[in-house]
Structures are given as structure tokens and as C-alpha cells.
N, C-alpha and C positions, 0 to 999 in steps of 0.2 A: 384230209385235214379235219373235217367235221368229226370223224370217228375218233381222232386222237383226243379231242376235248370232251368226248361223251362220257358221262358218269352214270352208270346204271343205278347206283344207290340214290342219286338225286332224282332220277326218273321214278323209281319205286316209291320214294317218300312223297313225291309230288302227287302221284296217282292215289296213294293212300290218303293224303290230305284232302284231295278233291272228293274222294269217295266218302270219307267221314263227314265232310261238309254237306254232301248230298244227303247222307243218312240223317244228320242232325236237322237239316231243313225239312226232310220228309216227316220226321217225328214232330217237329213244331207244327207243320201244316195239319197233321192228323189230330194233334191235341187241340188245336184251335178250331177245327171243324171246317176249314176252307175247302171248298170243292171247286176246283178249277176245271173248266170244260176241255181245254186243249192239252194234249200230252206235251207239246213243246213248252207251253206256259208252266205246266207242272214241273218239268225238268229244270227250267231256268229258275223258277222261284225257289225250288229246293236248294239248288247250289248257291244262289245269292243269299238266301236266309242263313245257310250254313256258314258262308264267308262272313256274314254280318255278326253271327254269334262269336266267331273267333276275333273279329275286329273289336267288338265291344269288350270282350274279355281282355284283350291286349291293351285297350284304352284304360280299363279299370286298373290293370296292373301298373301301367305307366303313371297314372295319376296318383297311385298309392305308393310309388317307389319300389314296387316289387317286380319290375319288368326284367326278368332274367330267364335263362334257359330252363332252370329247374321248375320255376313257377309256370312257364308256358307248357312244359311237358306234362305237369300235373293237371293243368287245365285241359290239355288235349285228351288225357286219359279220362277226365270227367265227362267231356263231351262224347267220347267214345262209349263210355258206360251209359250215358243218357240215351244214346241212339242204338244201344245194343239190341233192342227188340227188332228194329228195322234191319240191322245187319244180319241178325240170326234168320229173319224171314228170307232175306236175299240168299243166304248160304243154303238154306233148306230147299230153295227153288232150283238150285243148280243140280 
């Protein structure tokens, strides 16, 4: 029953969103110069900062009346480009 409702596209999009959030949070932490001692703290802070970036962008769009799919996808591409250096570093490490 579980596999009947499973959607691979939703899974791939979710993992991609989480990774871009992680990369954006990593970029922000590097730019601000925070040096966290624990690897667990680093991972958690990176993801949460990335989620916060998307939440603030969504809030700004909602308050300005521009909260639609096109604007969110453009913002997603902007965040993706902002964190392209981190993503490129991860891809080269593979």
C-alpha cells in the first residue's frame, strides 16, 4: 500500500531542496565567519539557516503580494546561484 502512493519526483525534489538549503546555510556560515566546533552543530545550523533563508524569502513575497510559483522558483534559482560555490566544491569532491 505504501509503494502505491510513493512518488519518486516528490522524493527527488525534497532531497534537492534540503541539499540546496544545506549549501545556502554553509555559504552563509562561511561568509559570516562562524566556526562551530561540533560537526553535528555545523550540519544542523547549515540546514536550519538554509530553511530560514527560504522562509524569509517566502514571507517577503507574501507581504508584497508576489507569492506565486514563478516567484518562488526564481528565488530558488537565486539561492542556488548564491550557493553555487559550495555545491561545486561538493561535486568536485565526489
